N, C-alpha and C positions, 0 to 999 in steps of 0.2 A: 504493500500500500504506500509506504513512504517513498519507494523508488518511483512509483507512478506519479506521486505528487511532485517530487523533485524534477522528474522528466517534464511534467506539465509546466512547471515554473520556468525551466530552461527554454522550453519551446516558446512560451509567452515572451520571455526576455529577448530571445532571438528575433521573434516577429516584431517586437517593439523597436529593437535596434535597426532592423531592416526598414521599417516604416519611417523611422527618423532619418536614416541615410537617404532614403528615396525623397523625402520632403526637402532635405538640404540640397540634393541634386537638382530637383525641380526649380528651387529658388535661385540657386547659384549658377546653374548651367547657362541661362541666357546671357548673363553678364560676362561669363568666361568666353562664350562663343563670340560675343561682340568684340571683346578685347583681342581675341585671336584673329578675327577677320580684319580688324583695324591694323594689326601687326602685319598681316599678310598683304594688305593693300599698300602699306608704307614701304614694303621691301620689294615691290614689283614695279616694273615699268608700266607706262600708260597703255602700251599694247597688250600686256598681260592682264591689266585691270579691266580692259574693255573686251576681253576675249569671251567667247561663248562656245561651249560651256565654261563656267568660271574656273580659273586656275587658283587653287587654294595655296599650294606650296610653291613659293618662288623658285624659279630655276633659270639662272642663278639669282640669288638675292642681291639687291643693290641698296646702297645708302644714298643714292643720288637725291631721293626725295627729301631726306633730312638736310642735306647740304643745300638744296634748293630753298627750303624754308628759311634757313639762316641767311643765305646770300641775297635773296630777293624780297624778303618780307621783314627784315630788321627784328627777327624774333628775339635776339639777345636783348635789345632795348626793351621790348614788351615784357620779357621775362623779369628784368630788373624792376620795371614798373609794378608788376604784380607782387614781387617780393616786398617792395617798399610799402605798397598799399596794404597788403595783408599783414605785414609785420607791425606797422605803426597802429593800424586799427585794432589788432589783437592786443598789443601792448597797452593801449589806452583802455581797452575792455577789461584787462586784468587789473589795472590800477583803479578803475572805477568799480568794477563788478564785485571784487572780493569784499571790500568794506561795505558796499551796498547790500550784497547778499547776506552778509553777517548781521547787519543792522535790521534788515527786514525779517530775517529768521528769528532773531532773539526778541524783537519787539512783537512778533507774531502779527505783523501787518499784512494780513491775507488780502486785503483789498488792493494794496500796492503790488503784491505778487500777481494778482489777476491782471492789473493794468500793465505790468511788465510783459505778461504772456500775450495780452492783446496787442501791445506794441510790436511783439515779435511776429505775430501772424498777420499783421496788417500788410497789404501789398506795398512793395516799394514805390509803385507809381503814385501812391497817395502822398508820399513825401517829395517826389522828384520835382514836380512843377514849382511849388513854392521855393524849394531849395535852389533850383536852377535860376529862378528870378533873383533870388538873394545873391547868389554867386556872380551873376551877370552884373548886378548893380554895383558890387564892390570890386569887380574886375578880376575875378579869380578863374573864370571859365577858361578851359584850355590848359590849365596846370594840373598837377597831380593832387593838390590839396582838396579840391571839392570831392574827388573820389574817395579820399581818405575819410573826410568828414561824413559823407553819406554812408560809407560802409560801417560807421559806428551805429547806424540804425539797425544793422544786421548783427553786429558782434556784441554790443553792450547788453541788449535785452536777453539774448540766449545765454550769455555768460552769467548774468545776474540770476536768471531762472535756475541754471544748473547749481550755482552756489547756494541758493536758498534751500533747495532740496538736500544738499550735502551738509550744510550747517545744521539743518533741522534734525539730521540723522545722528549728529554727534551727541554723546551723553553729556548733560549739563553739569554732572558732578565734578569733572575735572576743572572747569572754569570756576565753579563755586568754591572749590578748595583753594584755587589760586587767589581768589578775592579774599577769602578768610585769612590766608597767609600774608596779606598786605599788598597784593598786586592791585594796580589800578585796572579799570576796564580795558584801557588800551594795552597794557602789559599782558593781561589775560588773553586778549585777542592775538597779540604778536607772538607770545611764547607758548601758548597752549593751543588755541583754535587754529591758527595759521599753519603750523607744521602738520597738524592732522588733516588739513584741507588740501594737501598736495595732490592726491589723486583727483579730487574734484577740479582743482585748477587746471590740471593736465587735460581733463575731458573738456572743460569749457574752452580752453585755448585751442584744442584741436578742432572742435566744432566751429569756433570763430574763424579759424584759418580756412577751413573747408568752405564755409558760406561766403567768406570774403573772396577767396581765390576763384570760386566758380561764378561769382556774380557777373552778369552781363549788362543789365539795363543801365546801371549808373555809369559804368565806363563808356558805354556807347553814346550816351547823351552828353556827359560832362567831360569826357576825355578829348584831348586834342590829337593832332597827328603824331606827336612824339610822346604823348602821355597815355596812350591806349594800354589796356591790360590784355592778357593773353586771350581770354574768351572773345573779346572784340576783335583781336588780330585774326583769330581763326575765322570768324564770321566774314571779315573783309577779304578773305581769300576766295570767297564765292563770287563769281562773275556771271554776267548774262551770256557771254559767248560760250563757255564750257565749264565743266567742273573737273578740275584736276584731282582725281581721287587719291593718287599717291601722296602728293604734298599735303592735301587736306587731312588724310589719315595720319601722316607723320606729325602734323601740327597738333592734331587732337591727342595723340599719344604724349607729346611733349607737355601739353597742358595737364593731362591726367596723371602722368608719372610722379611728379613731386609729392602730391597729396597722397597718392596710393603708397609710395615707398615710405613716407613718414608714418602713415597709419599702420603699416605692417611692422615697422620697427618698434612702435610703442603701443601695440595692441593690448599687451598685458596691463599697461597703465590705464587704458581706456576701459577695459572690462572691469578692472578693480575699482575704478572711480565710479562707473555706472552702478556696480553692485553695491558699493558702500553708500552711495547717495540714494539708493532705492529702498533702504531699510531704515525706518524711523524708530526713534527710541534707543534702547540699548543699555 
């Protein structure tokens, strides 16, 4: 009887694992297929890209498309612009979001937290027109600073919201003990709460970088010829005459690669931060 029960448990466990693996395959396989097809397009000549039936494996592979992207489209300049915009907007989000999230969490200001969430889900077009008029009035259009400032609409709310959940999950006993021992509220925040919030800061920073790096609309409207970001540069490669699939796929890979590589390198920090911030109390 026991052997039959153990066999049944093992069968159920195997079926559960098989079902989970199948679900993961269904979810992940489209993204992997798209990435592989983009890689294939970027390593083929235009003749092979237009061939029918399609040629999936380049024979021989070529790096001409990547060289074409940098030589004809100033991709190095746009790459630096994206680094500057994402880096500065994320840094400001960290400096503002950590103390703001701590204050909202400890004061239990739930209405402000809801307003922060509303600010995050509001479409960027709602902010774009008045901000564009403002930047035009003060003469900043065409520079990189309007893009940095408008990207704060993306980075600051998401960072604050992440930090609110993370600080709410921290046990209050540690800070109360620090206050009893003579620490000020600022010292309790700096020496107790802030070190414990490192995984949450990492998650908020990564999300801020991703949203800022991938944003298109602000860079398209506010960016100038020399201040475009990478998503806008990829869009400008499309012409009415023809679509050069090889350079376009190479440009798309160059835009995707930095964020993808960064996420893979610190995925443990992301998982740990999301897990820690998702459990309240403690």
